[in-house]
C-alpha positions, 0 to 999 in steps of 0.5 A: 393656397398658403398666400396672404392668410391662405384661400380655399378654392372650390370648383363645380360640384352637384346639387340633388333633390331630396328624392334624387329626382333632379340633379344640377351640376356646377361649373363655378369657381368660388375663393374663400378668404381664410383671413376674413372668411369672405366668399368671392365668386371667380369670373373666368372664362373657358373653365371645365364643363359642369360636373361633379366627382371630379378632383382638384389639386393645388401645385405651384401656382395653379389649380388642376382640375381632372375628371369627374361626371355629369349625370342629367337622369338620361345620360352620364358622361365621365370625363378624362380631360384636365384644366388648369387655373392659373392663380397669378392670371386668374385664367383657365386653359385645357391641357392638351396632350399630343396625339398617341400620348397615354391618358388616363380613362374617364373616371370619378372619385380618384385621388389627386396628389401634388408634388410642388417641388418637381411640378408634378401631379400624380392620379390614383384610382377612381371608378366610373359606372356603365350601362350594359344590357342583360337578357332576362329569361323567364324559367316558367316560360322559357323564353327571353322576356325583356331586355333591361339596362343594369349599372356595372361599376368599374374601379381603378387602381392604376397610378399616372 
């Protein structure tokens, strides 16, 4: 954010143990003052849930957080929610769309680009993984053996 020497904001993210047996998703907001290189945790209620793989963009006097996922090794949840952090009030609010309005599908790893002159944010691409059941057959016994879960990735190439 280019004011008073500039600021860098970071929201959320993920910690993974070296063997990837433990994950922790964050939901905190931090600000780095680029003039002094001092970090400050921003205290603001009603922010997005803990997640990683989300994207954040600055447009005018707001930060927009979109999408991402939460993985606790049992379940993975992908998000398509959007939250706005007002830089003048230091307050979060969730964007709510009217019933029936089109919204992007849940996703992670998309691209966001801001057009401050138009007050618009553009979203492109991203992905999600879903588990699908697959039957495995033992060719030697000629019958169904076990049902396993396999991860299938879906990649988006749409623009919103």
